[in-house]
LOKOLLUM-191241 format. One record per atom (N, C-alpha, C): z, y, x. Coordinates in steps of 0.02 Angstrom, whole numbers, padded with zeros to 5 digits, always signed. Each point is the difference from the previous one (the first is absolute). Example, Ala and Ser with C-alpha at 12.3 -4.5 7.8 and 13.67 -1.06 7.14 Angstrom:
// LOKOLLUM-191241
+00390-00284+00660
+00000+00059-00045
+00000+00060+00045
-00036+00053-00018
+00003+00059+00042
+00037+00055-00039
// end
This chain:
// LOKOLLUM-191241
-00640-01075+01832
+00052+00037-00012
-00022+00060-00039
-00068+00017+00013
-00022+00064-00030
-00016-00010-00077
-00025-00065-00027
-00009+00002-00069
+00066-00008-00037
+00050-00031+00042
+00049-00014-00037
+00039+00072-00003
-00005+00052+00056
+00019+00059-00014
-00021+00040-00053
-00074-00010-00010
-00038+00027-00068
+00019-00022-00057
+00016-00065-00005
+00021-00010-00059
+00066+00023-00019
+00044-00018+00040
+00076+00050-00004
-00011+00066-00038
-00035+00048+00050
-00013+00076-00030
-00038+00001-00064
-00053-00057-00004
-00016+00009-00083
+00049-00005-00048
+00057-00065+00009
+00035-00007-00047
+00057+00064-00013
+00013+00012+00054
+00046+00063+00000
-00043+00052-00049
-00052+00013+00025
-00047+00047-00051
+00005-00020-00066
-00014-00056-00016
+00014-00029-00066
+00044+00011-00034
+00068-00021+00037
+00059+00016-00040
+00012+00070-00014
-00013+00048+00048
-00003+00076-00014
-00035+00013-00065
-00050-00019+00004
-00056+00022-00060
+00037-00024-00056
-00002-00076-00005
+00034-00038-00059
+00062+00051-00023
+00048+00026+00053
+00050+00039-00020
-00014+00058-00047
-00045+00038+00041
-00027+00056-00037
-00030-00007-00073
-00047-00055+00009
-00033-00006-00073
+00052-00018-00047
+00051-00048+00016
+00060-00015-00049
+00030+00055-00031
+00030+00037+00043
+00032+00076-00008
-00045+00042-00048
-00065+00023+00016
-00032+00041-00036
-00023-00025-00060
-00016-00062-00012
-00021-00037-00052
+00061-00017-00063
+00060-00006+00029
+00059-00008-00047
+00031+00074-00007
-00016+00027+00041
+00035+00087-00020
-00034+00021-00072
-00065-00021+00004
-00049+00006-00074
+00042-00025-00047
+00021-00066+00003
+00033-00034-00049
+00070+00038-00020
+00026+00021+00059
+00077+00021-00009
-00004+00085-00034
-00066+00022+00005
+00022+00071-00030
-00033-00009-00077
-00020-00045-00022
-00049-00026-00073
+00055-00019-00026
+00057-00045+00021
+00034-00045-00043
+00046+00043-00030
+00041+00042+00030
+00065+00031-00053
-00034+00039-00054
-00058+00032-00001
-00024+00029-00051
-00027-00040-00051
-00022-00060+00007
-00042-00033-00044
+00026-00034-00062
+00071-00015-00003
+00030-00027-00060
-00007+00056-00056
+00023+00072+00023
+00001+00050-00047
-00063+00021-00026
-00054-00004+00036
-00065+00021-00005
-00033-00048-00049
+00015-00060+00011
-00026-00057-00042
+00032+00001-00075
+00059+00023-00003
+00054+00005-00047
-00042+00053-00057
-00014+00056+00045
-00027+00058-00047
-00081-00024-00047
-00032-00042+00045
-00069-00032-00029
+00017-00043-00062
+00045-00043+00019
+00028-00049-00065
+00041+00026-00052
+00034+00059+00016
+00016+00028-00071
-00051+00041-00024
-00048+00035+00022
-00058+00024-00042
-00034-00047-00036
+00000-00070+00023
-00033-00060-00037
+00030-00023-00065
+00079-00011+00026
+00041-00020-00042
+00062+00035-00019
-00009+00041-00048
+00056+00062-00023
+00068-00035-00001
+00040+00056+00002
+00063-00025-00013
+00020-00023-00077
+00036-00064-00007
+00012-00005-00077
-00039-00052-00027
-00056-00009+00032
-00048-00043-00026
+00027-00077+00004
-00036-00045-00037
+00024-00076+00022
-00021-00040+00074
-00051+00049+00022
-00023-00033+00069
+00041+00043+00067
+00056+00035-00014
+00026+00022+00044
+00030-00021+00040
+00025-00067-00018
+00053-00054+00037
-00053-00022+00062
-00064+00001-00014
-00036-00033+00064
-00021+00058+00052
+00034+00067-00013
-00027+00053+00048
+00028-00020+00072
+00060-00017+00012
+00039-00009+00052
-00039-00064+00024
-00011-00062-00031
-00041-00042+00028
-00071+00013+00032
-00027+00042-00024
-00063+00034+00017
+00002+00039+00070
+00056+00044+00003
+00015+00014+00062
+00015-00033+00061
+00034-00055-00020
+00035-00052+00044
-00057-00038+00031
-00054-00016-00048
-00059-00036+00023
-00029+00038+00054
-00019+00066-00014
-00036+00053+00037
+00043+00000+00081
+00055-00019+00002
+00042+00010+00061
-00013-00075+00027
+00014-00055-00030
-00014-00060+00025
-00069-00035+00018
-00045+00039-00027
-00070-00023+00004
-00013-00002+00089
+00019+00054+00030
+00001+00008+00066
+00009-00060+00045
+00073-00021-00012
+00030-00052+00027
-00028-00064-00024
-00023-00010-00067
-00026-00054-00023
-00069-00021+00055
-00038+00048+00001
-00067-00004+00041
+00021-00020+00078
+00053+00020+00015
+00024-00023+00071
+00017-00063+00004
+00029-00020-00053
+00025-00081-00015
-00070-00035+00010
-00061+00008-00047
-00056-00044+00004
-00041+00007+00065
+00007+00056+00027
-00055+00028+00050
+00017-00021+00074
+00062+00012+00008
+00028-00004+00073
-00027-00065+00032
+00021-00053-00039
-00033-00062+00039
-00063-00009+00018
-00035+00031-00055
-00079-00006+00017
-00021+00056+00050
+00019+00049+00006
-00022+00046+00052
+00030-00027+00061
+00053-00029+00008
+00013-00033+00064
-00030-00062+00019
-00015-00040-00046
-00045-00052+00005
-00060+00010+00032
-00028+00055-00041
-00073+00018+00032
-00002+00033+00068
+00062+00040+00008
+00000+00023+00071
+00006-00058+00048
+00031-00047-00020
-00007-00066+00045
-00074-00016+00030
-00033+00001-00060
-00080-00014+00026
-00048+00045+00032
+00005+00064-00048
-00046+00059+00030
+00036+00055+00049
+00059-00013+00014
+00035+00052+00046
+00035+00045-00050
+00048+00039+00048
+00048+00037-00034
-00023+00073-00028
-00049+00021+00056
-00022+00075-00010
-00047+00012-00060
-00043-00045-00025
-00051+00024-00052
+00057-00004-00064
+00048-00049+00003
+00044-00008-00069
+00043+00075-00007
+00017+00024+00057
+00037+00063+00012
-00047+00054-00018
-00058+00002+00015
-00041+00055-00012
-00014-00009-00076
-00015-00048-00016
-00016-00018-00094
+00062+00037-00043
+00067-00032+00031
+00054+00035-00045
+00002+00065+00005
-00008+00048+00071
+00001+00071+00003
-00054+00026-00050
-00055-00028+00004
-00054+00028-00053
+00010+00006-00067
+00043-00069-00024
+00023+00010-00056
+00060+00045-00019
+00052+00012+00042
+00045+00048-00009
-00036+00073-00001
-00040+00012+00034
-00037+00073-00012
-00039+00006-00055
-00026-00060-00043
-00040+00001-00055
+00064+00006-00055
+00048-00042+00001
+00045-00012-00057
+00050+00062-00008
+00021+00040+00065
+00044+00039-00010
-00037+00052-00026
-00072+00027+00013
-00023+00046-00022
-00018-00009-00079
-00008-00064-00028
-00007+00004-00067
+00064+00000-00025
+00066-00012+00032
+00070+00014-00035
+00003+00076+00007
-00022+00035+00041
-00008+00069-00006
-00031+00035-00065
-00062-00018-00019
-00049+00021-00059
+00037-00017-00047
+00029-00066-00015
+00024-00025-00060
+00060+00043-00013
+00034+00020+00039
+00073+00035-00004
-00019+00071-00024
-00063+00025+00006
-00019+00073-00014
-00015+00007-00075
-00015-00061-00035
-00023+00005-00072
+00060+00032-00049
-00012+00042-00030
+00056+00027-00050
+00020-00058-00052
+00064-00017+00007
+00023-00048-00070
-00016+00010-00068
-00014+00061-00021
-00014+00021-00067
-00061-00028-00020
-00062-00002+00046
-00061-00015-00021
-00021-00061+00018
+00023-00029+00081
-00034-00050+00035
+00056-00055+00021
+00045-00002-00034
+00068-00060+00020
-00032-00059+00006
-00045-00025-00041
-00024-00071-00001
-00034-00019+00067
-00061+00055+00010
-00038-00003+00062
+00050-00004+00071
+00048+00049-00004
+00044+00023+00048
+00038-00074+00021
+00031-00020-00055
+00046-00068+00004
-00042-00061+00037
-00064+00003-00028
-00039-00057+00027
-00020+00007+00060
-00019+00071+00016
-00015-00003+00086
+00054+00005+00043
+00052+00003-00033
+00071+00006+00058
+00013-00081+00001
-00016-00045-00052
+00011-00068+00005
-00057-00034+00059
-00056+00032-00024
-00060-00018+00054
+00015+00017+00090
+00034+00058-00007
+00017+00025+00063
+00067-00041+00035
+00030-00008-00040
+00063-00043+00027
-00015-00077+00023
-00038-00027-00040
-00021-00067+00010
-00048-00006+00065
-00050+00053+00007
-00032+00007+00046
+00033+00000+00074
+00047+00059-00004
+00044+00017+00047
+00062-00058+00023
+00012-00043-00056
+00031-00049+00027
-00041-00057+00040
-00071-00017-00025
-00032-00038+00043
-00008+00023+00071
-00017+00054+00007
-00022+00021+00057
+00066+00019+00053
+00061+00002-00043
+00053+00004+00047
+00028-00075+00014
-00031-00043-00024
+00018-00070+00019
-00008-00025+00065
-00055+00043+00033
-00008-00017+00061
+00052+00008+00050
+00056+00022-00018
+00070+00008+00043
+00014-00072+00046
-00026-00048-00033
+00019-00078+00033
-00056+00003+00048
-00045+00025+00003
-00055+00002+00060
+00026+00051+00056
+00032+00049-00022
+00035+00044+00057
+00047-00038+00043
+00031-00041-00046
+00063-00042+00027
-00044-00038+00036
-00053-00047-00007
-00026-00035+00041
-00026+00026+00051
-00012+00065+00018
-00030+00037+00051
+00061-00005+00048
+00056+00008-00022
+00056+00016+00045
+00021-00070+00026
-00011-00060-00043
+00007-00070+00021
-00048-00021+00069
-00069+00019-00022
-00048+00001+00049
+00018+00030+00062
+00053+00051+00018
-00019+00049+00045
+00070-00012+00033
+00040-00031-00020
+00068-00028+00029
+00021-00059+00024
+00025-00007+00058
+00022-00078+00018
+00058-00016-00063
+00005-00075-00006
+00062-00013-00042
+00071+00024+00010
+00015+00007+00060
+00064+00029+00018
+00007+00068-00017
-00062+00029-00013
+00024+00080-00016
-00027+00002-00055
-00014-00050-00056
-00036+00010-00055
+00062+00050-00055
+00050-00007+00008
+00049+00045-00043
+00007+00061+00010
-00011+00024+00064
-00022+00076+00014
-00062+00025-00030
-00053-00047+00007
-00056+00029-00014
+00007-00005-00082
+00018-00043-00037
+00003+00010-00069
+00059+00056-00033
+00040+00025+00050
+00048+00057-00021
-00040+00054-00001
-00070+00012+00034
-00040+00056-00003
-00022+00012-00053
-00014-00052-00050
-00025+00012-00062
+00053+00026-00047
+00066-00024+00005
+00055+00036-00040
+00003+00048+00012
-00001+00033+00069
+00011+00076+00017
-00053+00034-00026
-00059-00022+00005
-00067+00035-00036
+00020+00014-00086
+00035-00048-00027
+00025+00005-00079
+00049+00042+00002
+00045+00006+00044
+00054+00050+00004
-00035+00071-00004
-00038+00014+00056
-00035+00065+00000
-00015+00023-00055
-00050-00051-00038
-00033+00014-00057
+00036+00018-00060
+00051-00034+00004
+00044+00010-00066
+00065+00058+00005
-00001+00022+00068
+00034+00063+00019
-00044+00061-00019
-00063+00006+00020
-00048+00050-00004
-00036+00013-00072
-00016-00067-00030
-00029+00001-00062
+00043+00037-00052
+00061-00015-00019
+00032+00023-00058
+00013+00095+00017
+00001+00016+00067
+00018+00064+00018
-00076+00033-00020
-00047-00030+00015
-00074+00031-00014
-00011+00006-00091
+00044-00053-00015
-00012-00007-00079
+00031+00060-00031
+00073+00012+00034
+00038+00051-00022
-00036+00065+00015
-00035+00020+00063
-00037+00054-00006
-00059+00012-00038
-00025-00057-00022
-00042+00017-00037
+00024+00023-00071
+00054-00027-00020
+00042+00002-00065
+00000+00080+00000
+00040+00026+00063
+00003+00057+00003
-00048+00064+00003
-00063-00018+00023
-00063+00053+00010
-00038-00021-00051
-00005-00047-00049
-00040-00011-00047
+00018+00040-00073
-00047+00023-00037
+00023+00030-00061
+00029-00049-00044
-00010-00064+00003
+00028-00045-00055
+00011-00060+00033
+00050-00033-00031
-00006-00080+00029
-00071-00043-00002
-00027+00022-00062
-00063-00051+00012
-00051+00027+00062
+00011+00062+00004
-00057+00027+00062
+00011-00024+00060
+00079+00000+00016
+00026-00036+00051
-00011-00065+00019
-00006-00041-00057
-00021-00069-00005
-00063-00011+00035
-00044+00040-00029
-00074+00001+00013
-00010+00017+00086
+00036+00060+00013
+00001+00019+00073
+00020-00064+00045
+00050-00033-00021
+00029-00051+00055
-00058-00052-00001
-00036-00018-00055
-00057-00042+00005
-00049+00022+00053
-00024+00050+00013
-00051+00045+00028
+00034-00005+00076
+00062+00009+00006
+00032+00004+00070
+00002-00072+00026
+00021-00051-00035
+00002-00069-00005
-00072-00030+00041
-00050+00035-00043
-00070-00026+00022
-00018+00026+00066
+00019+00069+00009
-00018+00028+00064
+00030-00047+00047
+00074-00018-00004
+00016-00032+00071
-00014-00061+00003
-00020-00031-00057
-00025-00074+00004
-00071+00013+00041
-00037+00058-00010
-00077+00017+00030
+00021+00008+00076
+00053+00045+00018
+00015-00018+00076
+00024-00049+00032
+00039-00046-00052
+00003-00060+00040
-00041-00048+00002
-00066+00011-00040
-00068-00040+00003
-00038+00018+00058
+00002+00075+00019
-00040+00015+00051
+00024-00027+00074
+00089+00004-00003
+00029-00016+00062
-00030-00074+00014
+00000-00043-00064
+00001-00060+00027
-00079-00020+00018
-00041+00040-00029
-00085-00013+00009
-00001+00018+00089
+00045+00053+00021
-00016+00017+00068
+00050-00034+00045
+00037-00019-00030
+00046-00027+00064
+00041-00079-00008
-00007-00013-00069
+00027-00075-00005
-00043-00049+00024
+00027-00046+00051
-00040-00054+00036
+00005-00068-00047
-00044-00046+00006
+00021-00071-00037
+00042-00036+00034
+00053-00035-00020
+00049-00027+00030
-00005-00081-00008
-00038-00019-00048
-00009-00060-00025
-00062-00042+00036
+00021-00057+00035
-00044-00036+00034
-00018-00053-00052
-00061+00005-00017
-00016-00046-00060
+00001-00074+00035
+00028-00042-00045
+00007-00065+00029
-00032-00053-00056
-00009+00030-00052
-00021-00044-00057
-00056-00056+00006
+00015-00056-00005
-00051-00062+00019
-00052+00005-00039
-00060-00027+00022
-00053+00003-00033
+00005-00046-00064
-00024+00025-00049
+00008-00038-00073
+00062-00001-00033
+00054+00043+00034
+00060-00002-00028
+00003+00065-00058
+00000-00010-00053
-00001+00065-00036
+00063+00026-00039
+00014+00065+00011
+00048+00028-00028
-00009+00067-00051
-00013-00021-00061
-00017+00049-00059
+00056+00051-00009
-00027+00033-00045
+00052+00054-00029
+00067-00031-00031
-00005-00039-00037
+00068-00038-00037
+00013-00067+00031
+00059-00016+00019
+00017-00051+00013
+00071-00008-00017
+00021-00024-00046
+00066-00023-00030
+00027-00047+00061
-00034-00030+00032
+00023-00042+00057
+00037+00026+00054
-00007+00071+00006
+00034+00040+00056
+00078+00007-00027
+00007+00007-00064
+00057+00009-00027
+00048-00080+00018
-00034-00052-00031
+00018-00067+00003
+00018-00015+00077
-00052+00021+00046
+00016-00031+00080
+00067+00043+00027
+00001+00077-00040
+00068+00027+00041
+00059-00017-00022
+00003-00015-00072
+00061-00019-00030
+00030-00072+00012
-00066-00039+00033
+00024-00070+00008
+00024+00004+00078
-00020+00050+00031
+00028-00006+00067
+00076+00015+00022
+00030-00046+00012
+00077+00011+00008
+00017+00047+00051
-00025+00015+00049
+00006+00045+00050
-00008+00070-00030
-00055+00009-00063
-00002+00078-00014
+00016-00001-00082
-00007-00031-00046
+00029-00007-00058
+00071+00044-00008
+00053-00023+00029
+00063+00032-00010
-00004+00081+00020
-00032+00003+00058
-00012+00078+00019
-00041+00038-00049
-00044-00029-00033
-00035+00036-00069
+00044+00017-00054
+00035-00056-00001
+00053+00017-00063
+00054+00046+00021
+00027-00001+00055
+00049+00050+00018
-00032+00076-00002
-00077+00007+00027
-00028+00053-00004
+00001+00036-00089
-00036-00059-00023
-00013+00024-00060
+00078+00014-00049
+00046-00028+00005
+00065+00022-00034
+00024+00060+00033
+00001+00016+00053
+00018+00054+00028
-00037+00055-00019
-00064-00002-00016
-00055+00053-00022
+00026+00009-00078
+00014-00062-00027
+00013+00013-00076
+00069+00042+00005
+00048-00019+00024
+00053+00036-00004
+00009+00082+00004
-00053+00008+00066
-00016+00068+00020
-00026+00039-00055
-00050-00035-00019
-00046+00034-00063
+00046+00008-00055
+00044-00038-00017
+00048+00015-00066
+00043+00061+00025
+00039+00003+00042
+00027+00066+00007
-00044+00058+00023
-00054-00006+00026
-00041+00063+00025
-00030+00026-00067
-00022-00032-00044
-00038+00021-00078
+00077+00039-00027
+00052-00024+00004
+00050+00036-00049
+00039+00053+00044
-00024+00012+00054
+00022+00057+00052
-00005+00072-00038
-00061+00007-00034
-00017+00074-00030
+00053+00003-00056
+00025-00052-00035
+00038+00002-00049
+00069+00021+00016
+00018-00051+00061
+00060+00009+00013
+00018+00081+00035
-00041+00021+00038
+00000+00069-00010
+00015+00052-00031
-00038-00028-00073
-00001+00056-00050
+00084-00015-00031
+00018-00060-00003
+00062-00014-00052
+00061+00014+00049
+00003-00025+00071
+00042+00005+00037
+00027+00045+00026
-00047+00040+00026
-00009+00054+00036
-00026+00077-00033
-00022+00000-00055
-00039+00040-00042
-00045+00038+00043
-00049-00045+00047
-00035+00054+00033
-00079+00014-00035
-00022+00058+00020
-00060+00015-00044
-00064-00029+00040
-00063-00015-00022
-00059-00029+00039
-00015+00015+00060
-00002+00061+00020
-00005+00034+00070
+00052-00033+00039
+00065-00001-00013
+00046-00020+00052
-00007-00067-00005
-00010-00042-00050
-00017-00075+00005
-00054-00014+00049
-00041+00028+00018
-00068-00005+00035
+00036+00003+00072
+00055+00039+00015
+00019+00009+00073
+00045-00054+00018
+00034-00051-00051
+00023-00058+00004
-00047-00052+00014
-00056+00003-00036
-00045-00048+00023
-00032-00004+00062
-00002+00063+00030
-00025+00017+00070
+00053-00029+00037
+00064+00020-00016
+00054-00035+00043
-00016-00067+00003
-00011-00046-00042
+00000-00075+00012
-00064-00003+00037
-00055+00031+00000
-00042-00009+00042
+00004+00015+00079
+00044+00046+00006
+00018+00034+00066
+00049-00061+00033
+00043-00029-00034
+00041-00044+00028
-00037-00063+00015
-00050-00022-00036
-00044-00058+00014
-00040+00016+00060
-00018+00055+00024
-00038+00027+00047
+00052-00016+00068
+00048+00026-00013
+00066-00007+00066
+00017-00074+00001
+00008-00029-00050
+00018-00077+00001
-00049-00043+00037
-00063+00012-00022
-00052-00055+00014
-00035+00038+00066
-00012+00051-00001
-00031+00049+00063
+00045-00002+00069
+00060+00005-00014
+00043+00004+00054
+00061-00069+00011
+00041+00012-00037
+00053-00048-00004
-00023-00078-00002
-00050-00014-00043
-00013-00071+00003
-00043-00021+00065
-00032+00043+00030
-00047-00022+00055
+00058+00001+00061
+00047+00040+00001
+00040-00012+00064
+00034-00064-00012
+00035-00020-00065
+00043-00056-00006
-00049-00069+00005
-00069+00017-00011
-00031-00053+00014
-00006-00039+00058
+00014+00034+00058
+00019-00029+00058
+00048-00060+00015
+00052+00012-00056
+00053-00030+00010
+00022-00054-00065
-00025+00013-00060
+00008-00042-00051
-00084-00041-00034
+00034-00059-00012
-00064-00037-00017
-00014+00020-00087
-00056-00021-00023
-00024+00001-00062
+00048-00019-00049
+00024-00053+00007
+00043-00033-00038
+00085+00045-00024
+00005+00026+00072
+00059+00045+00002
-00006+00048-00039
-00051+00036+00011
-00025+00070-00034
+00003-00007-00074
-00037-00060-00015
+00003-00020-00087
+00061-00007-00027
+00057-00028+00032
+00068-00014-00006
+00023+00074-00010
-00001+00031+00051
+00030+00083-00004
-00039+00028-00047
-00062-00009-00008
-00028+00055-00067
+00022-00036-00071
+00028-00054-00004
+00022-00026-00084
+00066+00046-00001
+00042-00008+00039
+00060+00019+00012
+00009+00077-00018
-00046+00039+00027
-00020+00078+00014
-00008+00007-00066
-00041-00026-00026
-00035+00010-00060
+00043-00008-00065
+00041-00056+00009
+00045-00015-00052
+00055+00049-00006
+00026+00019+00070
+00051+00051-00011
-00021+00063-00039
-00062+00024+00040
-00029+00069-00027
-00003-00001-00086
-00025-00057-00014
-00017+00002-00078
+00064-00002-00050
+00054-00035+00035
+00059+00000-00033
+00029+00063+00001
-00005+00048+00048
+00032+00058+00008
-00039+00050-00055
-00059-00007-00025
-00042+00022-00055
+00044-00015-00064
+00015-00065-00001
+00042-00026-00064
+00064+00027-00014
+00021+00016+00080
+00071+00049-00022
-00013+00074-00014
-00048+00019+00029
-00017+00071-00034
-00004+00004-00058
-00040-00038-00036
-00005-00004-00085
+00074-00016-00034
+00040-00024+00041
+00062-00013-00033
+00046+00060+00005
-00014+00036+00052
+00048+00072+00003
-00033+00055-00024
-00060+00005-00013
-00045+00049-00009
+00044+00050-00037
+00012-00021-00058
+00044+00049-00072
+00083+00016+00012
+00003-00033+00057
+00078+00017+00010
+00002+00081+00014
+00053+00024-00033
+00004+00075+00010
+00029+00029+00073
+00038-00044+00030
+00019+00004+00065
-00045-00014+00062
-00070-00020-00012
-00049-00018+00053
-00034+00058+00004
-00015+00043+00057
-00032+00046+00013
-00072-00011+00008
-00049+00029-00011
-00062+00011+00032
-00010-00016+00057
+00029+00024+00046
+00003-00027+00079
+00009-00061+00013
+00046-00031-00030
+00030-00072-00006
-00057-00040-00027
-00026+00009-00054
-00056-00040-00026
-00062+00003+00045
-00020+00060+00019
-00051+00004+00041
+00012-00032+00065
+00053-00013+00027
+00022-00035+00069
-00005-00065-00017
+00024-00024-00052
-00009-00079-00014
-00063-00022-00016
-00050+00055-00033
-00072-00016-00001
-00031-00012+00053
-00003+00048+00058
-00039+00014+00047
+00018-00065+00047
+00072-00011+00014
+00009-00060+00035
-00010-00064-00019
+00008-00016-00072
-00036-00063-00022
-00066-00010+00002
-00042+00063-00012
-00065-00004+00012
-00027-00010+00069
+00040+00019+00049
-00022-00015+00056
+00029-00062+00019
+00045-00024-00012
+00015-00071+00024
-00043-00045-00024
-00023+00004-00066
-00050-00045-00033
-00069+00016+00022
-00028+00050+00024
-00064+00021+00041
+00010-00037+00072
+00056+00014+00010
-00004-00040+00086
+00002-00074-00011
+00028-00023-00051
-00001-00082+00004
-00063-00015-00024
-00039+00034-00038
-00071-00019-00017
-00042+00014+00048
+00005+00053+00050
-00045+00009+00056
+00017-00065+00047
+00052-00027+00005
+00023-00052+00052
-00033-00057-00029
+00007-00023-00065
-00028-00058-00038
-00073-00015+00007
-00042+00060-00017
-00065-00015-00023
-00042-00008+00059
+00011+00040+00055
-00059-00030+00053
+00025-00058+00037
+00061-00013+00002
+00026-00067+00020
-00027-00060-00034
-00012+00004-00074
-00032-00042-00038
-00076-00014+00022
-00023+00058-00010
-00076-00007+00024
-00006-00028+00055
+00033+00022+00055
-00014-00028+00077
+00017-00075+00005
+00055-00006-00042
+00011-00084+00007
-00060-00043-00024
-00026+00026-00072
-00057-00024-00030
-00063-00005+00047
-00008+00069+00027
-00051-00002+00044
-00009-00043+00062
+00056-00014+00029
+00020-00038+00053
-00023-00080-00008
+00019-00015-00054
+00005-00062-00035
-00073-00030-00034
-00054+00057+00002
-00048-00009-00029
-00068-00003+00067
-00051-00044-00022
-00054-00010+00065
-00034+00068-00005
-00018+00008+00057
-00041+00068+00019
-00069+00004-00053
-00028-00048-00010
-00067+00005-00054
+00020+00010-00070
+00073+00003-00015
+00025-00004-00071
+00042+00068-00016
+00006+00037+00062
+00052+00058-00010
-00016+00042-00072
-00060+00030-00007
-00012+00038-00058
+00009-00045-00062
-00009-00051-00001
+00011-00045-00069
+00066+00004-00013
+00040-00033+00043
+00073-00007-00008
+00040+00064-00008
-00017+00051+00027
+00021+00066+00006
-00009+00029-00071
-00065-00005-00029
-00016+00008-00057
+00036-00025-00057
+00024-00067+00009
+00037-00028-00055
+00063+00031+00004
+00030+00027+00064
+00064+00017-00002
+00011+00059-00022
-00059+00064+00010
-00004+00054-00037
-00009-00012-00073
-00031-00050-00020
-00009-00005-00084
+00064-00017-00024
+00036-00040+00039
+00082-00013-00034
+00024+00070-00005
+00002+00031+00063
+00018+00073-00021
-00026+00043-00057
-00055+00004-00013
-00036+00038-00050
+00038-00032-00073
+00013-00073-00011
+00032-00024-00048
+00065+00015-00011
+00036-00001+00056
+00062+00027-00004
+00015+00079-00026
-00049+00043+00015
-00012+00070-00012
-00022+00001-00081
-00039-00043-00020
-00002-00003-00066
+00067-00025-00043
+00032-00043+00025
+00048-00030-00042
+00071+00024+00009
+00018+00033+00067
+00057+00027+00000
+00022+00052-00035
-00059+00057+00009
+00009+00058-00055
+00022-00016-00073
-00024-00061-00023
-00003-00013-00067
+00066-00018-00024
+00026-00053+00048
+00074-00016+00003
+00041+00061+00007
-00013+00044+00059
+00047+00052+00009
+00012+00047-00053
-00056+00014-00021
+00009+00055-00071
+00015-00032-00065
+00001-00060+00000
+00022-00035-00063
+00074-00003+00005
+00025-00020+00060
+00068-00010+00009
+00040+00073+00002
-00040+00049+00028
+00030+00070-00006
+00022+00018-00063
-00038-00011-00057
+00014+00022-00058
+00053-00053-00044
+00029-00055+00023
+00037-00047-00032
+00063+00019-00003
+00021+00041+00057
+00077+00019+00001
+00025+00062+00005
+00040+00026-00009
+00030+00068+00016
+00071-00019+00030
+00018+00030+00060
-00051+00042+00041
-00061-00077+00041
-00055+00048+00014
-00055-00058+00010
+00003-00024+00070
+00043-00046+00011
+00010-00036+00058
-00019-00062+00013
-00029-00030-00055
-00019-00062-00004
-00061-00019+00056
-00059+00038+00011
-00056-00004+00032
+00022-00001+00071
+00053+00025+00031
+00025+00001+00068
+00047-00064+00004
+00035-00018-00051
+00046-00060+00014
-00054-00057-00003
-00047+00003-00032
-00053-00070-00010
-00030+00001+00072
-00023+00064+00018
-00043+00004+00053
+00045-00026+00068
+00071+00023+00017
+00033-00034+00043
+00009-00064-00017
+00015-00026-00040
+00011-00083-00004
-00071-00021+00013
-00059+00018-00028
-00050-00032+00016
-00015+00003+00072
+00010+00054+00047
-00011+00002+00076
+00054-00052+00022
+00066+00002-00008
+00041-00052+00021
-00012-00073-00014
-00037-00016-00051
-00015-00074-00023
-00045-00033+00042
-00036+00061+00060
-00052-00023+00038
+00029-00027+00068
+00086+00006+00013
+00026-00033+00062
-00013-00072-00005
+00004-00032-00044
+00009-00068+00014
-00083-00026+00032
-00054+00044-00017
-00059-00015+00035
-00007+00012+00077
+00045+00035+00024
-00014+00009+00080
+00021-00050+00043
+00021-00049-00004
+00002-00052+00047
-00075-00034-00006
-00032-00021-00057
-00068-00010+00010
-00043+00040+00023
+00002+00066-00008
-00041+00051+00042
+00015-00004+00066
+00053-00015+00036
+00014-00003+00055
-00046-00057+00035
+00022-00061-00030
-00021-00052+00029
-00080-00007-00001
-00037+00038-00047
-00072+00009+00002
-00017-00066-00034
// end
């Protein structure tokens, strides 16, 4: 009994440290993200003056700067997960944290250069920093594999909710710290530079915690002669050919796609429908993170004793659809003269909370179901494919969302499209239940 108790204690320690590591590492991401588009645009404008023939490409360059992080996660999440199945979770997580420290530091350096004299160098370094941070951050699939290693199948969904709660905490306090930097720094560029250094410091704290306290949870069972290299497209083929896993991955992808579309347009919705300034917009983003913490850290974990994963997925789809449709309704009535700011704000906060709770119900349930239907020696690989599909959705979702937002007045199209996409997943639910 004693070895078993030691192993249980070690696994609980691993889950706690992974939670702290994910919170601290994603907190750095949340700090940097709100200021990145504006800072990147300053450097692009210095390189491409207004009125020039190349000006039409300026938006695409900033868009690439935003997308390259997720693009690297799309490529590297399965690779890190596959490698962690072979060498263990601990070394992969440590490598990722070392990369986060280095590349967030580089981000701080790049953002400190004046646009007037060093725009080209600064923009190049920003791209390197975001690409490197995306590669380092792709180890989130390995963190999920630690949770899978540390929980029995019947409690897997509660374990996966820990990662979601860590996301929520990071995206609650990250924007608040970004707003604080904006208030304290002498200018926006300096604030962006400060956030890079703060993010690097937080990642360094996470690295020290992981070195001191994170145990190895993976029991290496790779057979002699079995080779698992870095790149293996067969992981995608194997996962998508599995009838028990493929529908769940598809639902996870489409939910993230729809959520990413409305998430990206939220800043413009706050500007156009509520006329909020950037500092108050930060508070709304923090509110989204706070709701995610409550939903996954408390509500989900209590309901998980009574609801199966498929039921959570169904409820999540319906709640997300209802929340996103309420945002479409907000755009419809925003300019009506008899609609007060209080009513608009109430619709916004209620709709956001409904959509976020739905997302909080759906995502850990999908991840848990995928994990439960995956052999122990392929957890990192398959969860890496799942995380990679999420990264692809976060690349494509904002493109569709921003494009649709500009097509109509009022800009309700991305929210109607997102709700329709979510409801279109309902026919997949019988296949998901059957496994």
